[in-house]
C-alpha positions as CSV (number, residue, x, y, z in Angstrom):
1,X,33.1,-14.7,-56.2
2,X,29.4,-14.6,-55.6
3,X,29.0,-17.9,-57.4
4,X,31.5,-19.5,-55.3
5,X,29.8,-18.3,-52.1
6,X,26.6,-19.4,-53.4
7,X,27.7,-22.9,-54.4
8,X,29.4,-23.2,-50.9
9,X,26.1,-22.4,-49.2
10,X,24.3,-24.9,-51.3
11,X,27.1,-27.4,-50.6
12,X,26.8,-26.9,-47.0
13,X,22.8,-27.5,-47.1
14,X,23.0,-30.5,-49.1
15,X,25.9,-32.2,-47.3
16,X,24.0,-31.2,-44.0
17,X,20.9,-32.9,-45.2
18,X,22.7,-36.1,-46.5
19,X,24.7,-36.3,-43.1
20,X,21.3,-35.8,-41.1
21,X,19.3,-38.4,-42.6
22,X,21.9,-40.8,-44.0
23,X,22.3,-42.9,-40.8
24,X,18.7,-43.6,-40.4
25,X,18.0,-44.8,-43.9
26,X,18.0,-48.4,-45.0
27,X,21.2,-48.5,-47.3
28,X,23.6,-47.3,-44.3
29,X,24.7,-50.7,-43.5
30,X,25.0,-51.8,-47.0
31,X,28.3,-50.1,-47.6
32,X,31.5,-51.2,-49.2
33,X,33.4,-50.2,-45.9
34,X,31.1,-51.9,-43.8
35,X,30.9,-55.2,-45.7
36,X,34.8,-55.2,-45.8
37,X,35.7,-54.4,-42.4
38,X,33.4,-55.7,-39.9
39,X,34.5,-53.5,-37.1
40,X,33.4,-50.5,-39.1
41,X,30.0,-52.0,-39.5
42,X,29.8,-52.7,-35.6
43,X,30.9,-49.2,-34.8
44,X,28.7,-47.3,-37.4
45,X,25.5,-49.3,-36.4
46,X,25.9,-47.8,-32.8
47,X,23.1,-45.3,-32.2
48,X,25.5,-42.9,-30.7
49,X,27.8,-42.9,-33.8
50,X,24.6,-42.3,-35.9
51,X,23.4,-39.6,-33.7
52,X,27.1,-38.1,-34.0
53,X,26.9,-38.1,-37.9
54,X,23.4,-36.4,-37.7
55,X,24.7,-33.9,-35.5
56,X,27.6,-33.1,-38.0
57,X,24.9,-32.7,-40.7
58,X,23.1,-30.3,-38.3
59,X,26.3,-28.2,-37.7
60,X,26.7,-28.1,-41.5
61,X,23.2,-27.0,-42.1
62,X,23.8,-24.3,-39.4
63,X,27.0,-23.3,-41.1
64,X,25.1,-22.8,-44.4
65,X,22.5,-20.7,-42.5
66,X,25.2,-18.6,-40.9
67,X,26.9,-18.0,-44.4
68,X,23.6,-17.1,-45.9
69,X,23.2,-14.4,-43.2
70,X,26.8,-13.2,-43.4
71,X,26.3,-12.9,-47.3
72,X,23.0,-10.8,-46.8
73,X,24.8,-8.6,-44.3
74,X,27.7,-8.0,-46.6
75,X,25.4,-7.3,-49.5
76,X,23.3,-4.8,-47.6
77,X,26.7,-2.8,-46.4
78,X,27.7,-2.3,-50.0
79,X,26.4,0.9,-51.4
80,X,24.4,0.8,-54.5
81,X,25.0,2.4,-57.8
């Protein structure tokens, strides 16, 4: 169970970092969906949409921080051997 919680926290941090920086990097418009559907490219190149994706990344990082704090609180409340 501890391993799954640890992997969940790592996943939150990594996905959060990816979502935070991906919209602002060069390969963002070079995507299969952007090339196949022009309306998706038009919507995703909007700065408000990029900011929203980055905001979701920040929320994901915050979730990882919250889970880390919750994990440490639960570990400190368990009596030792």
